[in-house]
C-alpha positions as CSV (number, residue, x, y, z in Angstrom):
1,M,-100.1,125.3,47.5
2,T,-102.3,124.6,50.4
3,E,-101.7,124.4,54.2
4,A,-102.2,120.9,54.1
5,A,-99.2,120.1,51.7
6,T,-97.0,119.0,54.7
7,S,-97.9,117.1,57.6
8,R,-95.5,119.0,60.1
9,T,-97.5,121.5,61.8
10,V,-97.1,123.7,64.8
11,E,-99.1,122.2,67.7
12,G,-100.0,122.8,71.2
13,D,-103.0,123.9,73.3
14,G,-105.0,126.9,71.8
15,G,-102.7,129.4,73.9
16,V,-99.6,128.3,71.7
17,H,-101.4,129.0,68.7
18,V,-103.0,132.7,69.9
19,E,-99.6,133.7,71.1
20,L,-97.8,132.8,67.8
21,G,-100.3,134.6,66.0
22,E,-100.2,137.7,68.3
23,R,-96.4,137.8,67.6
24,L,-96.9,137.3,63.9
25,R,-99.2,140.1,63.7
26,A,-97.2,142.3,66.0
27,I,-94.2,141.7,63.9
28,R,-96.0,142.6,60.6
29,Q,-97.6,145.6,61.7
30,L,-94.2,146.8,63.0
31,R,-92.9,146.1,59.6
32,R,-95.8,148.2,58.1
33,K,-97.2,145.6,55.9
34,T,-100.6,144.6,55.2
35,L,-102.0,141.1,55.4
36,K,-102.3,141.1,51.4
37,E,-98.5,141.9,51.0
38,V,-97.1,139.4,53.6
39,A,-99.6,136.7,52.5
40,G,-98.7,137.6,48.6
41,A,-95.0,137.3,49.4
42,A,-95.5,134.0,51.4
43,G,-97.7,132.4,48.6
44,L,-100.6,132.2,50.9
45,S,-104.1,133.5,50.9
46,E,-105.0,136.6,52.9
47,S,-107.8,134.7,55.0
48,F,-105.4,131.9,56.0
49,L,-103.0,134.4,57.3
50,S,-105.8,136.4,59.2
51,Q,-107.0,133.0,60.7
52,L,-103.4,132.2,61.7
53,E,-102.8,135.5,63.4
54,R,-106.3,135.2,65.4
55,G,-104.9,131.5,66.6
56,R,-107.9,130.0,64.7
57,T,-105.6,127.8,62.6
58,N,-102.2,125.8,62.5
59,A,-99.4,126.4,60.2
60,T,-96.9,124.1,59.0
61,I,-93.0,124.7,59.4
62,A,-92.8,125.4,55.6
63,T,-95.4,128.0,55.8
64,L,-93.8,129.6,59.1
65,Q,-90.6,129.5,57.0
66,R,-92.1,131.2,54.2
67,L,-93.8,134.0,56.4
68,A,-90.7,134.4,58.1
69,S,-89.0,135.1,54.9
70,A,-91.6,137.6,54.0
71,L,-91.4,139.3,57.2
72,G,-87.5,139.4,57.0
73,I,-87.2,137.5,60.2
74,D,-86.0,134.1,61.4
75,V,-88.6,131.2,62.2
76,S,-87.0,131.2,65.9
77,D,-88.3,135.0,66.2
78,L,-91.7,133.9,66.2
79,F,-91.0,131.6,69.3
80,A,-88.9,133.8,71.2
81,G,-89.9,134.2,74.9
82,S,-92.1,137.0,75.6
83,A,-90.1,138.4,78.5
84,P,-86.7,138.2,77.1
85,R,-83.8,138.4,79.4
86,P,-81.6,141.4,79.8
87,R,-78.7,141.1,77.3
88,V,-75.2,143.0,78.0
89,L,-73.5,143.7,75.0
90,R,-69.8,144.9,76.0
91,R,-68.1,147.6,73.8
92,D,-65.3,145.4,72.8
93,A,-67.7,142.5,71.9
94,R,-69.5,144.6,69.2
95,D,-69.6,142.8,65.7
96,F,-68.6,145.7,63.3
97,V,-68.9,145.2,59.5
98,A,-67.3,147.6,56.9
99,W,-69.9,150.1,55.7
100,G,-69.8,153.1,53.3
101,R,-66.4,154.6,52.9
102,L,-63.7,154.3,55.8
103,G,-66.7,153.3,58.0
104,R,-67.9,150.4,60.2
105,K,-71.3,149.7,61.7
106,A,-72.6,147.2,64.2
107,L,-76.3,146.5,65.3
108,L,-76.9,146.9,69.2
109,T,-80.4,145.6,69.5
110,P,-80.7,141.5,69.1
111,K,-83.3,140.2,66.9
112,P,-86.1,140.5,67.1
113,F,-86.1,143.8,68.6
114,H,-89.6,145.0,67.2
115,L,-89.9,148.6,68.3
116,L,-86.7,150.1,67.7
117,E,-83.3,149.4,66.1
118,V,-79.8,150.9,67.3
119,V,-77.0,151.0,65.1
120,V,-73.4,152.2,66.1
121,A,-71.2,153.6,63.4
122,R,-67.7,154.6,63.6
123,F,-66.0,156.8,60.7
124,E,-62.5,157.2,60.2
125,P,-61.5,160.7,59.0
126,G,-62.9,161.3,55.7
127,G,-65.4,158.5,55.9
128,S,-69.1,158.7,55.2
129,T,-72.0,156.3,54.7
130,G,-71.3,156.3,51.1
131,D,-71.0,159.1,48.3
132,E,-74.8,159.4,48.0
133,P,-77.6,160.1,50.5
134,Y,-79.8,156.9,50.9
135,T,-83.1,156.3,52.4
136,H,-84.7,153.1,54.2
137,G,-88.6,152.4,55.1
138,D,-90.5,155.0,56.6
139,S,-89.4,155.3,60.3
140,E,-88.4,157.7,62.6
141,E,-84.6,158.3,63.1
142,F,-82.8,159.9,65.7
143,L,-79.0,160.3,65.2
144,I,-76.6,161.2,68.2
145,V,-73.0,162.0,67.9
146,V,-71.2,160.0,70.7
147,E,-67.9,161.4,69.7
148,G,-66.0,163.6,67.2
149,R,-68.2,165.7,64.6
150,V,-70.0,164.8,61.4
151,H,-71.8,166.5,58.6
152,L,-75.2,165.3,58.2
153,Q,-77.1,165.6,55.0
154,L,-80.6,165.8,54.9
155,G,-82.3,166.1,51.4
156,P,-80.5,169.5,50.3
157,D,-79.3,170.6,53.7
158,V,-76.1,170.0,55.5
159,Y,-75.7,170.2,59.2
160,E,-72.6,170.0,61.2
161,V,-73.2,167.9,64.5
162,A,-70.9,167.5,67.3
163,A,-70.4,165.2,70.2
164,G,-73.6,165.3,72.4
165,D,-75.7,166.7,69.6
166,S,-78.5,164.9,68.0
167,V,-81.0,165.3,65.1
168,H,-84.4,163.8,64.6
169,Y,-85.6,162.9,60.8
170,E,-87.8,160.6,58.8
171,S,-85.7,157.7,57.4
172,S,-87.5,158.3,54.2
173,T,-85.4,161.6,54.0
174,P,-82.3,161.2,51.7
175,H,-79.4,161.3,54.2
176,R,-75.8,160.9,54.4
177,V,-73.3,161.1,57.1
178,A,-69.6,162.1,56.9
179,N,-66.7,162.4,59.1
180,A,-65.9,166.4,59.2
181,G,-63.3,166.1,61.8
182,D,-59.6,165.0,62.0
183,E,-60.4,162.3,64.5
184,P,-62.6,159.3,64.2
185,A,-66.2,159.9,64.8
186,E,-69.0,157.7,66.2
187,V,-72.6,158.1,66.1
188,L,-75.8,156.2,67.1
189,F,-78.7,155.5,64.6
190,V,-82.0,154.9,66.7
191,I,-84.6,154.0,64.2
192,S,-88.3,153.1,65.0
193,P,-89.8,150.8,63.7
194,P,-86.8,149.0,62.5
195,S,-86.5,149.6,58.9
196,Y,-82.8,149.4,58.2
């Protein structure tokens, strides 16, 4: 499929194209994807994607949709203002979803937050991220216990981590968190770049 396959393009002065291309490149690099990987997943040529990232060509809406899908973002993320306004997320407004066993999690960082991702997780007594350790991406991950105490399994090792304690590890290390106490536990996962 060629870029000319549809007539709706993102138009404007050259600065708009450069800014869009720079955002596209920044997101791709933060996701640690090569031009070839993203172009292949979007059904585009590597040279076209390179030109788009440098602001030297236009893209159709359909192409931007395919690129966004290949990067795991929404098309609107490519057009977000470069200086986002501060966002306050109140504790009682967190959007928790069920996670693991007797656990819930909420994403605290809005999309697209390119450099880091913060997830808060609450585990009832006996709760955990699941029965087996898991991995995601190749990011740095920082866990801090906000309340309670948990067991953090990293590979074959298990650490008891209490409120105020923190641990730094690679997200590619198989890991599992389990509530080790009789009270609910809350932890923050800080991940950079986002890989969860």
